[in-house]
Residue, then its C-alpha position, 0 to 999 in steps of 0.5 A: m702714144a697708148i690707148i686708153i678706154t673711156d667710161e663710155c664702155i659699156n663692157c661688151g668684152a669685144c676689145e680683150p681677144e683682140c689685143p696682141n699684147t694682153a695688155i686689156y683686162e676686164a673691170g676689176a681684174e688683176w694683171k701681170l706683165a707676163d700675161g700674153t709677153g715673152v718677158t721674163g725676171n724683172y720689168t721696169l715700168e716706165s714710172g721707174e719701178t721694177v716689178v716682177v714680171d709675174s707678180i700680181q698687179q693692182p686693176i687700173s679701173d674697177e668700172v670699165y675694161y682697161i688697158v694696161p699703158d705699159k703693156c700697149t703698143e698701139c698694135k704697131g709691128f702687129h697690125e695696121e691699126p689698133q685693133c681694140a679701135a677697130v672692134c670697139p662698137v661704141d668708139c670708147c678705145v682713144p689715143d690717150p692724150d697724157r702719154q705722147e709717144t712715137e712709133d719708135v718707143l712703141l715698136a721698142r716696147k714691142a720689142k722689149l715685151h715679145i722677146 
């Protein structure tokens, strides 16, 4: 499952530089699938929508840091544990109960993002 940042976030920013997928963004920040990945061209999101990887996407949260679920691999293939959760001083980086994903799915996403 992807990691989410709860509304207990204090916006300290400790998590953002730790993400190997560049999946974490500051509140209100626009994002691109290409940020920090090797993806080029078009990419199909899990919703089924196909986007140009360099196209600007709207922020997921305007109040706290957020994680783009289509870029989150829980650090599988990079680290033993999600680095955002490891460095969060208020423990607000938690598994998303609405996104149950196997390790195989997360590793496949990592391979797709970092070609």
